[in-house]
C-alpha positions, 0 to 999 in steps of 0.5 A, a space after each residue: 500500500 506504500 506505492 499507492 500512497 506514494 502515487 496519491 502524493 503525486 503533484 502535492 495535490 492531496 494532503 497526507 491526511 487526505 491520502 490516509 483517508 482515501 487509501 482506507 477505502 481501497 480493497 486488496 485484491 490478488 490476481 494469479 497469473 492468467 486470471 482476469 481482473 475484468 472479462 469482456 462485456 462486463 461493465 467496469 465499476 471500479 478502478 484498480 492500482 497495481 502495487 506489484 505485477 503486470 496486467 495485459 489489456 486486450 480486445 478481440 478483432 473481427 475474427 475473434 483473435 486476441 489483440 494486446 492493446 497495452 500493458 499496465 505496470 507496477 505503480 499504475 492505475 487502470 480502468 476501462 474509462 469508456 465502460 466506467 463513464 458510460 456504464 456500457 459493457 467493456 470491449 476490453 479484458 484485463 488479465 494478469 500476466 504474473 501474480 499481481 497485488 492490486 488495490 481497488 476502489 468502486 465507482 460509488 465509493 470514489 464518487 462519495 470521496 470526491 464530494 468529501 475531499 474536493 482535491 481528489 477530483 483535481 488529482 484524478 483529472 491531472 492523473 488521467 491527463 498524465 496517463 493519456 499523454 503517457 499512453 500516446 507517447 508509449 504507443 508512438 513507437 508502434 507506428 514506425 519502423 520494422 519489427 526489429 526496430 519496434 522490438 528493440 525499442 520495446 525492450 529498451 523502454 520496458 526491460 521487465 515486461 520483455 522478461 516477464 510477459 509471454 512472447 505471444 502477447 508481446 508479438 500481439 502488442 507489436 503487431 507482428 506474428 509470434 514466429 517473427 518475434 521468435 526469429 528476431 529474438 534468435 537473431 539478436 541472441 546470435 548477434 550478441 554471442 559473436 
C-alpha cells in the first residue's frame, strides 16, 4: 500500500491526511497469473492500482483473435474509462500476466470521496491527463519502423515486461506474428554471442 500512497502524493495535490483517508477505502485484491481482473462485456465499476505485477489489456478483432492493446505496470492505475463513464459493457479484458497485488476502489465509493475531499477530483483529472499523454507517447513507437526496430525499442523502454510477459502477447502488442518475434529474438541472441 506504500506505492499507492506514494502515487496519491503525486503533484502535492492531496494532503497526507487526505491520502490516509482515501487509501482506507481501497480493497486488496490478488490476481494469479492468467486470471482476469475484468472479462469482456462486463461493465467496469471500479478502478484498480497495481502495487506489484503486470496486467495485459486486450480486445478481440473481427475474427475473434486476441489483440494486446497495452500493458499496465507496477505503480499504475487502470480502468476501462469508456465502460466506467458510460456504464456500457467493456470491449476490453484485463488479465494478469504474473501474480499481481492490486488495490481497488468502486465507482460509488470514489464518487462519495470526491464530494468529501474536493482535491481528489483535481488529482484524478491531472492523473488521467498524465496517463493519456503517457499512453500516446508509449504507443508512438508502434507506428514506425520494422519489427526489429519496434522490438528493440520495446525492450529498451520496458526491460521487465520483455522478461516477464509471454512472447505471444508481446508479438500481439507489436503487431507482428509470434514466429517473427521468435526469429528476431534468435537473431539478436546470435548477434550478441559473436
